[in-house]
N, C-alpha and C positions, 0 to 999 in steps of 0.2 A: 526563676524569674529574674529579669534584669531589674536593677535598682531604679525606681522611678525618679529619684533625685538627679540622676544623670541628665535628665531632660532639661532641668533648670540650668545646670552647669553648662551644657552645650548651647542652649539658647542665649545665655548671657555672653558666652565667648563669641558666638556668631554675631550678636548685636554689636559688640565692641569692635570687631574687625570690620563689619559692614559700615558702621558709623564713621570709623576712622579712615578707611581706605576707599570707600565707594558710596558715599552718602547720596549721590545723585542717581544711582542705579535703583531700579525697582527690584524687589526681591528675586523674581524669576530671572531677571537679567544677570544679577549677581550669581545666582545658583547655576545658570546655564554656563557661565564662564568657568566656575568651579568644576562643574560636571565635565566640561571639555578637557580640563587639565587631568581629571581622573581617567577619562577615556583615552587620552594620549599616553597614559601609562598602562593601557591595556586592561583596566579594571572597570567594573560595573558599579556605579555608586549605590545601586539598590542593595548590594551585599556588604557594604562597608559598615563597620561599627562606628559609633560616634567619635571615638578617639582618632581613628584613622581618617575619617572625614574632616575632623578639625585640623589635621596636619595640612590638608589641601587648602582649607579655608584660611589658615594662618599664613600661607604662602601668597595669598591674594594681594595683588597691588594693581592699581589702575594706571 
């Protein structure tokens, strides 16, 4: 079983990037852009672990 504490770490990191780099975007707007970057690399976001997803989120800049 995955560590449930990973959820809080991920959400806190997501919130920090979102608030800093794209506070005017709604959540799904933000995630649609992130998902586009993932798709551009030929990956499906459905299958990414949180650490790999966070790499894409951390690259986000408006």
